N, C-alpha and C positions, 0 to 999 in steps of 0.2 A: 530484281524485277518487282518483287513485292513492295520494296521500299519506294520505288518509283511510282507504282500504282497508288500507294497510300498518299504520296505527296501530290499527285495529280488529283486524287479524290478530295484532298483537303483544299486545294486551290479551286477546284470546281465548286465545292460547297461554299467556300468564301465568296466566289464570284456570284453564285446564285443568291446568297444572303445580301451581298452588296446591291444587286439589281432589285431584289425584293424591297430592301430598305429605301432605295432610290424611288421606286414606284410608290411606296407608302408616303414618302416625303412629298412627292408631287401631288398626291391625292390630298394630303393634309394642307398643302398650300392652296389648292383649289377650294377646299372647305373653309379655310381661313378668309379667303376673299369674299365668299358668300356670306359668312358670318359677319365680317366687317361691314359689308353693305347693309345687312339687316340691322346691325347696331346703329349705323349712321342714320338710317331711316327712323328708328325708334327714338334716337336722340333729337332729331328734328321734330318728331311728333311731340315729344316731351316739352321742348322749348316753345312750340306752338301752343300747347295747353297751358304753359306757364304764362304766356302772353294773354290768353283768354282769361285766366284766373286774375291777373292784374286788372284787366279791363272790367271784369265782373265785380271785383271788389270796389272799384271806383263807382260803378253804377249802383251797387248796394248802398254805399255811403251817401250818394246823391239822393237815392230814394228815401233813406232814413232822414236825411236833412229836410227833404221836401215834406215828409209826413209831419215833421215838427212844426211847420208853418201852419198857423191856425187859419182856416178858411182859404187854403191854398188852391186857387183856381185862377188861371190866366184871364186877364181882362179880355173883353170882346176885341178881337183884332181890328174890326172896323172902326172902333172908337179911337184908335191910334191915328188914323188918317182922315177922320171926319173934319178935323179943324185945319189940317194942312192944305187941303185942296190939291195935293200933289198926285193922288191916286184916285181913279174912278172905281166905284164898286164893281163894275163889270170886268175890271182888270185883275181881280183877285179870285183865285181858285182855291177852294177849301177841300181838304181831305183829312182823314184820320186813320191811324193804325192802332189796332187794339193790341195791347201787351198783356201780360199776366196780371192777375189780382185786380181787375177793374181799372187798370191804367191805360191811358191812351196817349199817343203822340199826335198832337194836332198840327197840321201842316197848312201853311198858306203860301201859295205861289203868287207873287205880285209881278205884274208886267207893266213897266213904265216905258212907253214908246219914245217919248222925247222929254227926258227929265234933266234937271240941273243936278250935276253930281254932288254939289255941296248940300243941296236940299235933301237929297236921298241919304247922304251920310247922317244928317241931322235926324231924319226919320228912323234910320237904323239904330242910332244911339238912343232915341226915345223908346223904341220897341225893346231894346235890351236893358233899359233902365227899370222896366216894370218889375213887380215882385209878385209872383214868379215871372221870369222874363220870357219874352219871345226871342229866341236866339236865331241869328242869321246862320243858316247851315250851308247855303249855296248862293253864289253870286256870279252872274254872267253879265259883263258890261261890254257893249260895242259902242265905241265913240262915234260921235256925230261928225260928218264931214262938213257940215254947214256951220255949226256954232261950237266954239271951244268950250269945254266944261260941260257939255251936254251929251246925251247918248241914250241908247236903248238899253234898259236893264231888266234882267229877270232875277228876282230875289226869292229865296225860299226860306221862310221862317218856320221854326218848330217850337212847340211848348208842350210840357207835360201836364196831364190832368188826371186826377183820380175821381172816379164817379162812384 
């Protein structure tokens, strides 16, 4: 009987240890899932920061290149369309955003109610050919139902300036 009790006791201890090990394994799996989720979030944050770093390095290089230009200031935007007769001064809205170190982003929103698309493209090329350029950052075109090659256009130009 003593031998039988010892055998049962050994099996009972083995069963208890098996159940305890199984419970620890399940708890470890749950912790691994949480840790895996946290690691994936951190990896996505790191890749996002790497993208910001790439963007920032491009901006820093552009800023350095701009500073090397002597007398770098964009020409008066109004002088671009004075000769063309395409845009009325009332159709241009001016705004600016201050950046760091006395840098400004100058914005000009141009609304052309019924313009010829080819003339507008020429105007855009002229603006972007300036040194430093007025870059087209947004363009919304709605074609005319009356005349082909004509339409209503809203153009947003931007230029950098250091004061």
